[in-house]
DONU-945182 format. One line per 5 residues: their letters; for each residue x, y, z of N, C-alpha, C. Coordinates in nm, 3 decimals, padded with zeros to 5 digits, m for minus. Atoms other than C-alpha are relative to their C-alpha. Example, Ala and Ser with C-alpha at 12.3 -4.5 7.8 and 13.67 -1.06 7.14 Angstrom:
<atoms>
as	00.089,m00.119,00.000,01.230,m00.450,00.780,00.090,00.120,00.000 ~ m00.082,m00.119,m00.006,01.367,m00.106,00.714,m00.077,00.109,00.073 $
</atoms>
This chain:
<atoms>
xxxxx	m00.123,m00.011,m00.073,m00.447,m01.253,m01.328,00.086,m00.126,m00.009 ~ m00.085,00.120,00.008,m00.330,m01.616,m01.378,00.117,00.015,m00.096 ~ m00.110,m00.015,00.094,m00.124,m01.518,m01.683,00.111,00.087,00.057 ~ m00.102,m00.084,m00.064,00.053,m01.248,m01.479,00.078,m00.079,00.103 ~ m00.069,00.082,m00.100,00.128,m01.493,m01.200,00.099,m00.092,m00.069 $
xxxxx	m00.088,00.092,00.073,00.272,m01.738,m01.451,00.120,00.073,m00.058 ~ m00.111,m00.076,00.058,00.480,m01.469,m01.621,00.101,00.038,00.107 ~ m00.090,m00.038,m00.109,00.622,m01.342,m01.291,00.078,m00.119,00.052 ~ m00.066,00.119,m00.053,00.696,m01.689,m01.162,00.096,m00.058,m00.104 ~ m00.087,00.051,00.107,00.840,m01.796,m01.499,00.131,00.076,m00.007 $
xxxxx	m00.123,m00.079,00.000,01.089,m01.509,m01.492,00.091,m00.040,00.116 ~ m00.080,00.039,m00.115,01.201,m01.611,m01.145,00.058,m00.139,m00.016 ~ m00.049,00.136,00.019,01.231,m01.978,m01.234,00.115,m00.006,m00.100 ~ m00.108,m00.006,00.099,01.460,m01.880,m01.525,00.114,00.092,00.044 ~ m00.099,m00.096,m00.050,01.667,m01.645,m01.305,00.011,00.122,m00.091 $
xxxxx	00.001,m00.110,00.097,01.565,m01.369,m01.547,m00.046,00.131,00.062 ~ 00.044,m00.124,m00.064,01.453,m01.111,m01.290,00.072,00.018,00.132 ~ m00.063,m00.034,m00.128,01.638,m00.939,m01.010,m00.096,00.075,00.090 ~ 00.100,m00.072,m00.077,01.333,m00.745,m00.904,m00.137,m00.024,m00.061 ~ 00.138,00.014,00.046,00.958,m00.798,m00.926,m00.081,00.112,00.064 $
xxxxx	00.089,m00.104,m00.048,00.712,m00.511,m00.895,m00.143,m00.051,m00.012 ~ 00.140,00.037,m00.001,00.361,m00.609,m00.793,m00.081,00.129,00.009 ~ 00.094,m00.113,m00.006,00.111,m00.335,m00.880,m00.139,m00.060,00.006 ~ 00.127,00.066,m00.025,m00.215,m00.458,m00.732,m00.114,00.100,m00.017 ~ 00.101,m00.100,00.029,m00.472,m00.237,m00.900,m00.144,m00.053,00.003 $
xxxxx	00.134,00.057,00.009,m00.766,m00.477,m00.908,m00.088,00.033,00.120 ~ 00.080,m00.032,m00.118,m00.875,m00.398,m00.553,m00.073,00.132,m00.019 ~ 00.063,m00.129,00.022,m00.944,m00.038,m00.649,m00.112,m00.011,m00.103 ~ 00.101,00.014,00.104,m01.130,m00.130,m00.969,m00.125,m00.071,00.053 ~ 00.114,00.078,m00.050,m01.348,m00.388,m00.796,m00.077,00.077,00.107 $
xxxxx	00.072,m00.071,m00.107,m01.427,m00.172,m00.493,m00.075,00.120,m00.055 ~ 00.073,m00.109,00.063,m01.523,00.122,m00.716,m00.124,m00.052,m00.071 ~ 00.111,00.057,00.076,m01.746,m00.104,m00.926,m00.104,m00.064,00.092 ~ 00.092,00.081,m00.079,m01.896,m00.328,m00.656,m00.010,00.042,00.147 ~ 00.007,m00.047,m00.137,m01.839,m00.138,m00.332,00.113,m00.051,00.086 $
xxxxx	m00.114,00.033,m00.086,m01.589,m00.156,m00.046,m00.008,m00.138,00.063 ~ 00.012,00.132,m00.061,m01.727,m00.487,00.083,00.071,m00.109,m00.081 ~ m00.069,00.100,00.083,m01.551,m00.667,m00.206,00.149,m00.007,00.029 ~ m00.145,m00.009,m00.020,m01.205,m00.577,m00.075,00.062,m00.124,00.061 ~ m00.058,00.118,m00.065,m01.156,m00.885,00.141,00.033,m00.106,m00.104 $
xxxxx	m00.025,00.099,00.105,m01.190,m01.118,m00.158,00.113,00.044,m00.091 ~ m00.106,m00.051,00.088,m00.967,m00.895,m00.373,00.137,m00.009,00.066 ~ m00.128,00.008,m00.071,m00.696,m00.879,m00.108,00.044,m00.146,00.017 ~ m00.034,00.142,m00.010,m00.713,m01.257,m00.060,00.056,m00.050,m00.133 ~ m00.051,00.039,00.132,m00.663,m01.302,m00.435,00.139,00.057,m00.024 $
xxxxx	m00.133,m00.060,00.014,m00.368,m01.061,m00.433,00.101,m00.076,00.085 ~ m00.087,00.078,m00.087,m00.220,m01.255,m00.141,00.038,m00.133,m00.066 ~ m00.028,00.126,00.070,m00.251,m01.580,m00.339,00.096,00.023,m00.116 ~ m00.088,m00.033,00.113,m00.082,m01.413,m00.638,00.144,00.014,00.048 ~ m00.135,m00.021,m00.053,00.217,m01.299,m00.432,00.057,m00.132,00.052 $
xxxxx	m00.046,00.129,m00.053,00.240,m01.639,m00.257,00.041,m00.094,m00.114 ~ m00.031,00.086,00.114,00.235,m01.822,m00.592,00.137,00.037,m00.059 ~ m00.128,m00.045,00.055,00.525,m01.611,m00.718,00.113,m00.034,00.096 ~ m00.105,00.031,m00.098,00.725,m01.652,m00.395,00.028,m00.150,00.008 ~ m00.017,00.145,m00.004,00.669,m02.028,m00.413,00.093,m00.053,m00.110 $
xxxxx	m00.097,00.042,00.102,00.905,m02.036,m00.714,00.134,m00.036,00.067 ~ m00.122,00.028,m00.075,01.179,m02.059,m00.450,m00.024,m00.112,00.101 ~ 00.012,00.104,m00.102,01.251,m02.329,m00.195,m00.066,00.053,00.127 ~ 00.063,m00.062,m00.116,01.146,m02.086,00.079,m00.022,00.147,m00.032 ~ 00.023,m00.143,00.020,01.009,m01.732,00.099,00.120,00.080,00.047 $
xxxxx	m00.122,m00.067,m00.045,01.321,m01.636,00.291,00.102,00.007,m00.113 ~ m00.092,00.002,00.114,01.529,m01.741,m00.009,m00.047,00.100,m00.106 ~ 00.054,m00.092,00.101,01.299,m01.544,m00.238,00.038,00.144,00.030 ~ m00.029,m00.140,m00.032,01.348,m01.216,m00.053,00.150,00.027,00.012 ~ m00.146,m00.019,00.000,01.724,m01.274,m00.022,00.054,00.014,m00.141 $
xxxxx	m00.054,00.003,00.136,01.771,m01.332,m00.396,m00.064,00.101,m00.095 ~ 00.072,m00.089,00.091,01.515,m01.098,m00.552,m00.060,00.115,00.079 ~ 00.067,m00.114,m00.061,01.389,m00.751,m00.471,m00.147,m00.001,m00.037 ~ 00.144,m00.004,00.024,01.012,m00.728,m00.435,m00.054,00.135,00.045 ~ 00.069,m00.123,m00.033,00.808,m00.409,m00.442,m00.148,m00.028,m00.019 $
xxxxx	00.144,00.020,00.008,00.437,m00.430,m00.366,m00.066,00.135,00.017 ~ 00.072,m00.127,m00.005,00.217,m00.132,m00.440,m00.142,m00.024,m00.049 ~ 00.140,00.017,00.038,m00.155,m00.085,m00.489,m00.066,00.136,m00.010 ~ 00.082,m00.119,00.005,m00.416,00.171,m00.571,m00.074,00.011,00.132 ~ 00.056,m00.030,m00.133,m00.610,00.321,m00.281,m00.126,m00.076,00.035 $
xxxxx	00.127,00.068,m00.025,m00.941,00.131,m00.313,m00.095,00.092,00.074 ~ 00.100,m00.077,m00.074,m01.224,00.243,m00.085,m00.014,m00.055,00.139 ~ 00.039,00.048,m00.132,m01.334,00.221,00.270,m00.136,00.059,00.030 ~ 00.134,m00.053,m00.030,m01.687,00.259,00.399,00.012,00.119,00.096 ~ 00.005,m00.112,m00.093,m01.770,00.585,00.572,m00.136,m00.002,00.068 $
xxxxx	00.120,00.005,m00.082,m02.037,00.653,00.827,m00.043,00.141,00.038 ~ 00.052,m00.125,m00.054,m02.261,00.937,00.936,m00.016,m00.007,00.151 ~ 00.005,00.018,m00.145,m02.243,00.799,01.289,00.091,00.105,00.063 ~ m00.075,m00.111,m00.060,m02.130,01.098,01.500,00.128,m00.045,00.070 ~ m00.121,00.046,m00.068,m01.879,00.883,01.689,00.113,m00.031,m00.097 $
xxxxx	m00.102,00.028,00.101,m01.692,00.824,01.361,00.041,00.125,m00.077 ~ m00.025,m00.122,00.075,m01.669,01.187,01.253,00.081,00.098,00.084 ~ m00.080,m00.106,m00.063,m01.400,01.440,01.341,m00.031,00.130,m00.071 ~ 00.012,m00.134,00.055,m01.485,01.803,01.287,00.134,00.067,00.028 ~ m00.135,m00.050,m00.020,m01.134,01.933,01.232,00.003,00.142,00.056 $
xxxxx	00.004,m00.133,m00.059,m01.238,02.288,01.317,m00.014,m00.008,00.151 ~ 00.015,00.018,m00.145,m01.349,02.169,01.661,00.125,m00.063,00.061 ~ m00.114,00.075,m00.054,m01.063,01.925,01.713,00.125,00.086,00.007 ~ m00.121,m00.083,00.006,m00.796,02.176,01.614,m00.022,00.141,00.054 ~ 00.034,m00.134,m00.047,m00.955,02.470,01.797,00.108,00.062,00.090 $
xxxxx	m00.108,m00.054,m00.083,m00.650,02.506,02.026,00.115,00.058,m00.084 ~ m00.106,m00.047,00.090,m00.436,02.593,01.722,m00.057,00.108,m00.092 ~ 00.046,m00.097,00.100,m00.454,02.893,01.492,00.004,m00.070,m00.135 ~ 00.015,00.074,00.124,m00.572,02.768,01.154,m00.011,00.093,m00.120 ~ 00.021,m00.068,00.127,m00.547,02.884,00.795,m00.147,m00.020,m00.035 $
xxxxx	00.142,00.009,00.033,m00.904,02.961,00.691,m00.019,m00.073,m00.133 ~ 00.025,00.069,00.127,m01.047,02.728,00.424,m00.076,00.091,m00.096 ~ 00.059,m00.089,00.100,m01.108,02.976,00.144,00.052,m00.040,m00.137 ~ m00.050,00.021,00.136,m01.069,02.967,m00.230,00.129,00.079,m00.017 ~ m00.124,m00.069,00.026,m00.727,03.062,m00.352,00.105,m00.034,00.105 $
xxxxx	m00.110,00.029,m00.091,m00.399,03.061,m00.170,m00.002,00.094,00.119 ~ m00.020,m00.081,m00.121,m00.365,03.180,00.184,00.129,m00.049,00.063 ~ m00.128,00.034,m00.062,m00.022,03.184,00.339,m00.022,m00.036,00.147 ~ 00.006,00.036,m00.141,00.041,03.032,00.679,00.011,00.122,00.090 ~ m00.031,m00.115,m00.084,00.166,03.364,00.814,00.032,m00.049,00.141 $
xxxxx	m00.027,00.041,m00.138,00.146,03.310,01.191,m00.088,m00.117,00.044 ~ 00.088,00.112,m00.035,m00.108,03.024,01.180,00.081,m00.126,00.028 ~ m00.067,00.125,m00.035,m00.017,02.686,01.327,m00.023,m00.109,m00.103 ~ 00.036,00.114,00.085,m00.201,02.446,01.097,m00.093,00.042,m00.112 ~ 00.100,m00.008,00.106,m00.394,02.414,00.774,m00.057,m00.139,m00.015 $
xxxxx	00.066,00.130,00.013,m00.647,02.134,00.731,m00.083,m00.002,m00.127 ~ 00.081,00.019,00.120,m00.807,02.000,00.416,m00.048,m00.143,m00.001 ~ 00.052,00.136,00.005,m01.024,01.698,00.355,m00.102,m00.014,m00.110 ~ 00.101,00.024,00.102,m01.259,01.533,00.114,m00.107,m00.098,00.048 ~ 00.102,00.090,m00.053,m01.484,01.327,00.344,00.055,m00.137,00.034 $
xxxxx	m00.059,00.130,m00.027,m01.266,01.016,00.338,00.138,00.012,00.062 ~ m00.137,m00.016,m00.049,m00.928,01.156,00.429,00.022,00.145,00.037 ~ m00.033,m00.135,m00.038,m00.791,01.459,00.602,00.149,00.022,m00.008 ~ m00.140,m00.038,00.005,m00.464,01.637,00.546,00.019,00.116,00.096 ~ m00.030,m00.107,m00.094,m00.314,01.850,00.819,00.144,00.042,m00.024 $
xxxxx	m00.131,m00.055,00.029,m00.023,02.075,00.735,00.043,00.087,00.117 ~ m00.055,m00.078,m00.111,00.199,02.225,01.002,00.083,00.115,m00.053 ~ m00.081,m00.114,00.037,00.359,02.567,00.983,00.146,m00.043,m00.002 ~ m00.136,00.048,00.021,00.705,02.491,00.848,00.098,00.056,00.104 ~ m00.096,m00.060,m00.093,00.881,02.732,01.084,m00.013,m00.054,00.142 $
xxxxx	00.020,00.055,m00.135,00.735,02.558,01.393,m00.041,m00.147,m00.005 ~ 00.048,00.137,00.021,00.677,02.208,01.259,00.039,m00.095,00.113 ~ m00.045,00.094,m00.104,00.885,02.022,01.519,m00.073,00.024,00.132 ~ 00.069,m00.031,m00.125,00.722,02.202,01.811,m00.149,m00.033,m00.008 ~ 00.144,00.023,00.016,00.370,02.155,01.669,m00.036,m00.147,m00.016 $
xxxxx	00.033,00.138,00.035,00.392,01.790,01.562,m00.059,m00.079,00.117 ~ 00.048,00.077,m00.114,00.351,01.630,01.907,m00.137,00.046,00.049 ~ 00.131,m00.046,m00.047,00.066,01.851,02.030,m00.114,m00.025,m00.101 ~ 00.104,00.025,00.100,m00.125,01.819,01.700,m00.035,m00.149,m00.005 ~ 00.027,00.144,00.002,m00.087,01.440,01.693,m00.077,m00.040,00.125 $
xxxxx	00.071,00.031,m00.125,m00.195,01.418,02.058,m00.146,00.046,m00.007 ~ 00.136,m00.052,00.013,m00.501,01.630,01.977,m00.085,m00.090,m00.091 ~ 00.073,00.084,00.096,m00.598,01.402,01.686,m00.019,m00.143,00.048 ~ 00.005,00.138,m00.048,m00.539,01.079,01.873,m00.132,m00.023,00.076 ~ 00.122,00.030,m00.075,m00.863,00.917,01.993,00.031,m00.016,00.148 $
xxxxx	m00.019,00.011,m00.144,m00.904,00.930,02.368,00.031,m00.143,00.039 ~ m00.037,00.133,m00.047,m00.728,00.636,02.530,00.082,m00.081,m00.099 ~ m00.078,00.075,00.100,m00.545,00.531,02.210,00.148,00.012,00.031 ~ m00.143,m00.003,m00.029,m00.181,00.438,02.249,00.084,00.018,m00.126 ~ m00.075,m00.016,00.124,m00.084,00.467,01.881,m00.021,00.140,m00.054 $
xxxxx	00.015,m00.130,00.064,m00.047,00.771,01.659,m00.092,m00.009,m00.121 ~ 00.093,00.018,00.111,m00.328,00.655,01.431,m00.138,00.045,00.042 ~ 00.138,m00.040,m00.029,m00.673,00.804,01.411,m00.097,m00.108,m00.039 ~ 00.089,00.108,00.040,m00.812,00.478,01.276,m00.085,00.039,m00.118 ~ 00.090,m00.027,00.111,m01.096,00.475,01.029,m00.103,00.102,00.044 $
xxxxx	00.087,m00.107,m00.043,m01.250,00.810,01.100,m00.016,00.096,m00.116 ~ 00.026,m00.102,00.102,m01.413,01.049,00.857,00.037,00.134,00.059 ~ m00.040,m00.131,m00.049,m01.263,01.394,00.889,m00.077,00.106,m00.077 ~ 00.072,m00.111,00.064,m01.473,01.703,00.821,00.074,00.129,00.028 ~ m00.065,m00.129,m00.018,m01.317,02.041,00.762,m00.098,00.110,m00.033 $
</atoms>
C-alpha cells in the first residue's frame, strides 16, 4: 500500500487531482484469509493511509475544501455467535405482521406486510410497497432491541 499512498499524495501535491477515491479492499481480503479478528489492524492501516494523503495539505480542513474524497470498502466479516441472546428468529420477531413465506421461486406480496430474507450474517426485511410508510415505524420498533434508543439492531445474527 505504500506505493498507492505515495501516488495519491503525489497527485495532490502537484494539484493534479480534484477528487480522490479510496477503495479500501484489504480489510475484506485479510479478514477472509485470517479471520475477523484481523480487522482492527487493517482498519488502523487504512486510517494511516487516508491520514498520510490528507497530510499533503496544511490542514485536513483545507484538504476537504479543495479536493473531493470518496471512501469506500468491501464488506469484510464480523464474528457471529450461537449465543441465543445474539440471535433473532425473524419468524418469531415479525409474528405480528403477515409475512411472505420463504419458498423457492417468486411469491408476490399480495396482502402480506413484510418479506424477510437472510444468510446468517445479515437480514433483509422488505415492506409491502403499498403500505410501506405505515409499516416502517412498527417494523423498526419490533426489531429494535428492548431498551435501545437507536434504530439499529446492533451486531445480531438474524435467522429466517
